[in-house]
C-alpha positions as CSV (number, residue, x, y, z in Angstrom):
1,X,8.0,30.3,-2.0
2,X,7.1,31.0,1.4
3,X,4.4,28.1,2.0
4,X,2.0,30.6,3.5
5,X,2.3,33.4,0.5
6,X,-0.4,31.8,-1.5
7,X,-3.9,32.5,0.3
8,X,-5.7,31.5,-2.7
9,X,-4.3,27.6,-2.9
10,X,-4.4,27.7,0.9
11,X,-8.3,28.3,0.8
12,X,-8.9,26.5,-2.2
13,X,-7.4,23.4,-0.2
14,X,-4.4,23.2,-2.8
15,X,-1.2,22.4,-1.6
16,X,0.5,25.7,-1.0
17,X,2.9,26.2,-3.6
18,X,3.1,25.8,-7.5
19,X,3.6,22.8,-8.2
20,X,1.4,20.6,-9.1
21,X,3.4,17.2,-10.5
22,X,0.9,15.0,-9.6
23,X,-1.8,16.9,-11.7
24,X,-0.3,16.9,-14.5
25,X,1.0,13.2,-14.1
26,X,-3.0,12.6,-14.6
27,X,-4.0,14.6,-17.1
28,X,-1.2,13.4,-19.5
29,X,-2.1,9.7,-18.3
30,X,-5.8,10.8,-19.5
31,X,-4.9,12.8,-22.6
32,X,-2.8,9.6,-23.7
33,X,-5.8,7.1,-22.8
34,X,-8.2,9.5,-24.7
35,X,-6.1,9.5,-27.8
36,X,-5.5,5.9,-27.7
37,X,-8.7,4.6,-26.9
38,X,-10.0,7.6,-30.0
39,X,-7.5,5.8,-32.4
40,X,-8.5,2.4,-31.5
41,X,-12.3,3.1,-31.5
42,X,-11.9,4.7,-35.1
43,X,-9.9,1.8,-36.6
44,X,-13.0,-0.6,-35.5
45,X,-15.4,1.9,-37.0
46,X,-13.1,2.0,-40.1
47,X,-11.6,-1.1,-40.6
48,X,-14.4,-3.7,-39.1
49,X,-17.9,-1.7,-38.9
50,X,-17.9,-2.7,-34.9
51,X,-17.1,-1.0,-32.0
52,X,-14.8,-1.2,-28.7
53,X,-17.7,-2.8,-26.9
54,X,-17.9,-5.8,-28.9
55,X,-14.7,-6.0,-29.6
56,X,-13.9,-6.1,-25.9
57,X,-17.0,-9.0,-25.5
58,X,-15.2,-11.2,-28.5
59,X,-12.0,-10.6,-26.6
60,X,-13.3,-11.9,-23.4
61,X,-15.2,-14.9,-24.9
62,X,-11.9,-15.3,-27.0
63,X,-10.0,-16.4,-24.4
64,X,-12.6,-18.3,-22.7
65,X,-13.3,-21.2,-26.0
66,X,-16.2,-22.5,-23.8
67,X,-17.8,-19.7,-23.4
68,X,-19.0,-17.5,-20.3
69,X,-22.0,-16.4,-18.7
70,X,-24.1,-13.5,-19.4
71,X,-23.2,-12.3,-15.7
72,X,-19.5,-12.9,-16.1
73,X,-19.6,-11.3,-19.0
74,X,-21.5,-8.4,-17.4
75,X,-18.8,-8.7,-14.9
76,X,-15.9,-8.5,-16.8
77,X,-16.6,-6.0,-18.4
78,X,-17.8,-3.7,-15.9
79,X,-21.2,-3.2,-18.0
80,X,-24.6,-3.3,-17.0
81,X,-26.2,-7.0,-17.8
82,X,-28.7,-5.1,-20.5
83,X,-25.0,-3.8,-21.9
84,X,-24.2,-7.4,-22.4
85,X,-27.6,-8.8,-23.4
86,X,-27.7,-6.1,-26.2
87,X,-24.3,-6.4,-27.3
88,X,-24.9,-10.5,-27.2
89,X,-28.1,-9.5,-28.9
90,X,-26.7,-7.5,-32.2
91,X,-23.5,-10.4,-32.4
92,X,-25.6,-13.4,-31.6
93,X,-28.0,-12.0,-35.3
94,X,-25.0,-11.4,-37.1
95,X,-24.4,-15.2,-36.6
96,X,-21.1,-14.0,-34.2
97,X,-21.8,-15.6,-31.3
98,X,-24.3,-18.1,-29.8
99,X,-26.1,-18.0,-27.0
100,X,-27.7,-21.1,-25.5
101,X,-29.3,-22.3,-21.9
102,X,-27.6,-24.0,-19.4
103,X,-29.5,-27.4,-18.2
104,X,-30.4,-26.9,-14.6
105,X,-30.4,-23.6,-14.5
106,X,-33.5,-21.6,-16.0
107,X,-32.1,-17.9,-16.0
108,X,-28.2,-18.5,-16.9
109,X,-27.3,-18.9,-20.6
110,X,-23.8,-19.4,-21.9
111,X,-22.7,-16.9,-24.8
112,X,-19.2,-18.1,-26.8
113,X,-17.9,-16.6,-30.2
114,X,-18.7,-19.1,-33.4
115,X,-16.3,-20.3,-35.8
116,X,-17.5,-16.8,-38.4
117,X,-17.0,-15.0,-34.8
118,X,-13.5,-16.5,-34.1
119,X,-12.0,-15.5,-37.5
120,X,-13.9,-11.8,-37.4
121,X,-12.2,-11.2,-33.6
122,X,-8.9,-12.3,-35.2
123,X,-8.8,-10.3,-37.9
124,X,-9.6,-7.4,-35.4
125,X,-7.1,-8.3,-32.6
126,X,-4.1,-8.4,-35.1
127,X,-5.4,-4.6,-37.0
128,X,-5.7,-4.3,-33.0
129,X,-2.3,-4.3,-31.7
130,X,-1.1,-3.4,-35.2
131,X,-1.8,0.0,-33.9
132,X,-1.4,-0.1,-30.4
133,X,2.0,-1.0,-31.6
134,X,2.2,1.9,-34.1
135,X,0.6,4.6,-31.6
136,X,4.1,3.9,-28.7
137,X,6.2,2.5,-31.6
138,X,7.9,6.0,-31.2
139,X,9.5,4.7,-27.7
140,X,12.6,2.4,-27.5
141,X,12.2,-1.0,-26.5
142,X,13.3,0.4,-22.8
143,X,11.5,3.1,-22.9
144,X,8.4,1.0,-23.4
145,X,9.1,-1.4,-20.4
146,X,10.4,1.5,-17.9
147,X,7.1,3.2,-18.4
148,X,5.1,0.0,-18.4
149,X,7.2,-0.8,-15.1
150,X,5.9,2.8,-13.9
151,X,2.9,2.3,-14.6
152,X,2.4,-1.1,-13.0
153,X,4.4,0.7,-9.7
154,X,1.4,3.4,-9.7
155,X,-1.5,0.8,-10.2
156,X,-0.1,-0.5,-7.4
157,X,0.0,2.3,-5.0
158,X,-3.3,3.2,-6.2
159,X,-4.9,0.3,-5.2
160,X,-2.7,0.4,-2.0
161,X,-4.6,3.7,-1.1
162,X,-8.0,2.5,-0.4
163,X,-9.4,6.0,-0.4
164,X,-11.7,7.2,-1.5
165,X,-12.0,10.2,-3.8
166,X,-12.0,13.0,-0.9
167,X,-8.8,11.8,-0.3
168,X,-10.3,10.6,3.5
169,X,-9.5,6.7,4.5
170,X,-12.0,3.4,4.1
171,X,-13.9,2.9,6.7
172,X,-11.7,1.1,9.6
173,X,-8.3,2.5,7.9
174,X,-6.2,5.1,9.5
175,X,-4.3,7.6,6.8
């Protein structure tokens, strides 16, 4: 196709040809993520009467048995401190996590799973893994490894670009 033959695409700032592989790839990744996320959320809700944010918070605590500060939980979960406080307060009320003051730091609190919370999380984690395995079960082991490697390469490429959504290079960086 002649690059000058698509003035509409050019006026819209799009590539002058009809090949939008990158956009189609992004849409496919988004669709897969949305499907997996929805099924995991539904499973947690139906099987354990819990939410994905609660599962994620408990997952962080399970990986850190000595506990984490509230601020660290917020950073790791990439949510506001208010969100972490709300989830933690509910989990404390249910006896799944405990909050303790940190000696010498009046404002900081350490959060960790209780033994009941650890057992509850372990049961959720087993099911979570089973759901994910089931969702990718149509792929061979070789396909899963190839896809994981390609997604790793994509992640590295994206992280290496250092561009904002408009595509301009980060400050002090050339394209």
